[in-house]
Structures are given as C-alpha cells and as structure tokens.
N, C-alpha and C positions, 0 to 999 in steps of 0.2 A: 655412640657417634659422637667426634668431638664436632663440637662448632662451622667448622671449615666443611665437611663432609656437606651436614645440613644444609649449609646457604649452598653448596654448590649442587645436591638434590632438588634444593627449591629454582634454582635455574634451570636445571635442566626441566623439570615441573614445570614452570612458566613455559616454556617452549611446545612440552606436550601439550598442556592446556590451550597453549591459546590457538593451535593447530584444530584441538578440539571443538574449541566452543565455533572456530570459526567456521568446521565444517556440519555442524550442527545446526547453525544458524542457514546457511544455506540448503542444507536438507529443510526446514522447515519452512524455506522462499521458494523451492520449487514447486510446489502446485500453485503461489501466485501469477509466476508465470503466464500460466495455462490461460486467469480472470479474463484479460483482454482477447483474446482469441476465440474465450468460451462466449463471452457480453457478447461481440460480435455475429460469431452462430446463432445466439438468440433473437438479436434485431431482425438478423435476417431471415429465421425460421418466425416470427413474430411479423413482421411483414411479408412471407409471404401467406399467412394464415389470411390477414390483412386485404393482401390481392386477391385469395382465392373467394373471400364473404364477395365483394366488390363485384368478380367476374358474373360470381349467384345471380346479383343482385339482377346488371347489366342482361345477363341470361335472361331472368324473367320478364324482364320489362322485354327484351327483344322480342319473347314469345307473345306479347300484350299486345306491344303495335304490329306484330307482324297479324297477329288474327286481327285487331281493328280494322289494318288495310283491307284484307280480304274481303272484311265486309263492306266497308266502304265499297271496294270493285261490283261486290254484286247490287250493291244499291243501285248505282250508277246505271250499271248493265241493265239490270231489271226495268228502271225510267229511260232507256230508252227503247227497249222493246216495243215498249208502254205507248210508246209513240206516235204509231203505228195507228191502234186503235182511240185514238181521241177523237173526237166530235168539236166540241168547243174550247174557245179562245182563252177560258177559264180552265179548263182542263190543260190547254197545253201551256200556258203561264204556271199552273201549279207544280206538272212534272217537270217543266225548266229548273224552275226554283229545284227540286229535289236532283236532279243534276247534277245542276251546280254549285250547290252543299255536299253532296257525295265526291263531286269531283274534287272540291274545298278539304275535306278531313281525308280524300287519297291523299294529295296532297302533301297535309300536314305529318300524316301517321307512316310514308314512304320514309317522308324527311327526319320524322321520328326513330328508327329505322335504322335509316344510314349512320346516322348519332349512334345508336345503341350499339349495329355493329362493327361501328370503329371501334368505341372501346372496348368490346369485347377484344380484338386484336392485338389490341396495346396493352391489353391486359395477361391477355394470353403470352404475349411475348415477356410481358414483363417478369409471370412466373416461371418462363422455361429458363429463362435469367437467374432470378433466385435461385432455380433446385440445379441448377447448375453450379452454380454460387453455395450454394449448403453443401453439397456432394461436393467437391473439393474442399471446402473447410473444413468436413467432418474426416476426411483419408490427412490433407494436414494436422489434424487437430490429435488424432489418431497414433500418428507416426512421432508428432511433439512428447506426448504423454510417455508412447512408449522411450523414446529417447530417456525427458528427463525420472522415468521410472527406473530407468538402466541407469544412467549418473545416481541417484538419489541411493540404490545398491549397494554401488563401489563406492559409494562414501559410508554410507553405514558399515561395509566392511575393513575403510582405515580408522572410523570413529573404534572400534572392535581391538583393531593394532595397538591404535595410543591407550586403550583402558586400559590394556596389557602393561604397557609402558609406565602409564601412571601406576598401577600398582606396583611393578620393581622397585621402583625411587621412593615411595611414601611408605613402609611396612614401620620405619622407626621415627615418623612424626608423628606428634599430636592431631587426631579427628579435629579439633578443632581449631588447631592453624591450619589445617586443609582446607575445612570447611572456607572461612575469613581469608582466604587466597583463593582460589578461586570466583569467590564475590571479587576480590579486589583486580583482579584479571578480567573479569566481565566485565567493570566499571570501568578502569583507565586504561581500555585499549591495547589491554595485551601486556601491560607489565604487570609485575607485582613485586617484584622485588628489584630496589637499585643502591643502588652506591653512595652512601653520605660523603663527598669530598672536598673537603673546606669548609666546615664546619654548615655547608651548605648540601639539601637530598637533592638527588639527579634527578626522582621524580616531577613533584614541586616546583621546583628551585628555590623553596622559603631558608632562609637561613634559620639556622635551628639553635639552640643555647649551648654552648662550652660543655657546661657540666651532661647535658643530653648524648650530645656528642659522642664524648667521651664513654658512656655507654656502651652505647654502638663498637666504637673502636674495641671497646674488652672481648667483646664478643663472647659473654659470657650466658647469652641467652639473647630471642625472639625479641625484639624490640620493631613495633609498626609507629611510621610519621603520624604526628599528630597532626600535621597537616590535609596529608594525601592519603593517608592510612595504606601505604606501602611498607613490605619490608627492611629494613634497613642492612645493608649491611661496610663495613667499614673500607675507606679505600684511601691511600696514601694521596696528597696534593702536591704536583709537582713544587709552590712555595717550598712545601714542607710542614711538619707538624706543630711548630712552634708560634708559627702562624697565626693561625685557626684554633688555638684551648687553650685562650688566655680566660677560666672561672671568671675572674675580675672584672673584666671586661668585657665578653659576652653574655655572660647573668645566666639563669638558668627557666627549665619553665615557670615557674614560680613567681617572673618578673612579672610574666604576663596579667596575672591576677595580679600585683603591685601596681601598676599603671594604670589599669582599669579602676581601683579605686582609688590611685593620687584626681584621675579623673572623677571622677565622683563626687569626693569630697570638694575638689575646687567647682564645682556644678552647684552639691552644696548651700556653698560661702558665697558664689558669687546671687543666689534664691534667697538669699536670706538679706544681702546688701542692699534688693530692691526693693524687698518691704520693707527695710525699716527707713528707704527711700520712702515709700511710699506713706507709710503710716508720719511721716513729718511734714508733707506737704498735705 
C-alpha cells in the first residue's frame, strides 16, 4: 500500500479510535455517577439505624420512669391511708414527710416521663421520614442504575462496531505503529496524526528542522514528531515550499545537540575563569 493510502487509513483510524476511547471512558465512568446517590442512601440508612438505637434507649427509659412513677404514686397513697390510724404527733410528722417525699418523686418522675414521651414521639417521626426517604432513594437508585446499565450496553455495542471498522482499516499497518498511534491519541486529546505545514508541526506548533521536514515531505515512511510524538504528513503551506525548506538556514535535529554542546563549553570556560580569579585573589 502506498504511503498516501496509509496516511488516509490513519486519519480514518484516528476518528474511529477517538470515538472508541471516548465511549470506553464513558463506560468506565458510568458507575461512578451512582456513587453520590449511593453514599446519600448509605448515610440515610446509617442515620435511621442510629435513630432506632436512640428510640430503643428512650423507650427503656420511658418504661423505667413509668415504673418509678407508679411506685411513687402507690407510696403516697399508702401513706395517705395510714393518716387515719396515727395516734401521735411523731407518727403524723413521719407520715407527712413520707407523703411529701413521695409527691416530690411523683412529680419528678412524671416530668421525666413526659420528656421521654416527647423524645419518643420526635424520634418516631424522624424514623418515619427516614424510612420514607430510604424507600424513595432506593426506587430512584434502581431506576437510575437500570438506565445506566442500558446506556452502557448501548455504548458497548457501539464500541464493538468501531472495533470492526478499526480492523477493516488496519490490516496493512504495522502492529507496533498501531500500538503507538492509539497511545498517542489517548494522550493527545484524540489527535494522533497531524500535518507539517511551513516547517511547523500542526500538533505542537514547534518549528522543525528543514532536513527533518523534507523527510516528511518525501512521504516514504511513517515519521513521528520529535516534540509531541504525533505521526506527521506533509501539507503545502500558502507561502510555498521554497520559503520553508532552506536546509542551510533551518538546520537539522543534530543542530539542537550542537547548541547544547556550545552552551556547555561556554559554561566550562566561565567556571575556569572564576576559579583562576579566585586563585589570584
């Protein structure tokens, strides 16, 4: 297959892979949409359990105060009945104190009992609301989960269709090239093959050496941008070829190494001069 055909297939494959990768990411992210609602439901259930525990404690206290109140009432009533059979002032004072103590306890227990009854009513109301909210959230969650599962199934079917299209355009492309190409598309926002125009990579907009650009222009092999790693193909600029491919002026990729060597040599010279001056001082 000539290179023009390969580049055309790569451009077609780019669209297919972009769609496939997007769908795969959406499929992977789909269950996470339910996380917030599941966490909310979990918190509501936890709150319901805690309220139920509080309710049981309040119910036990309510039973204890009711029992103590009954006992205090009986104690007061017995003391009042014994008033008819007293013979001395001392007996009267003792029974009178017993009646007052029993009455005080009766009032105290009745007050505590009323407090626990109000707490029970409040907790019961909260538990009813929580139970209703739990039922509502579970129904909504089940409906939403079913919708997401249906959506995921539909997207998985689309992915399978894209895989068939992918296999149709890749039989004559090297497997290693395909692996690199898909990885590039995943990392480069869906763009794995771009034009080199006017000596500039249209993917990263870096100026490429003319010798390297001429290699791309010849179109005899698949070439990757040394900066952004995208596959490059040649495209004429509006200014024309002669403005961008003067090798003597533009240089090559090896010039990048020459510049680094010159800078390194200059740094060494400056360091030597500094050492020499320090020695003289």
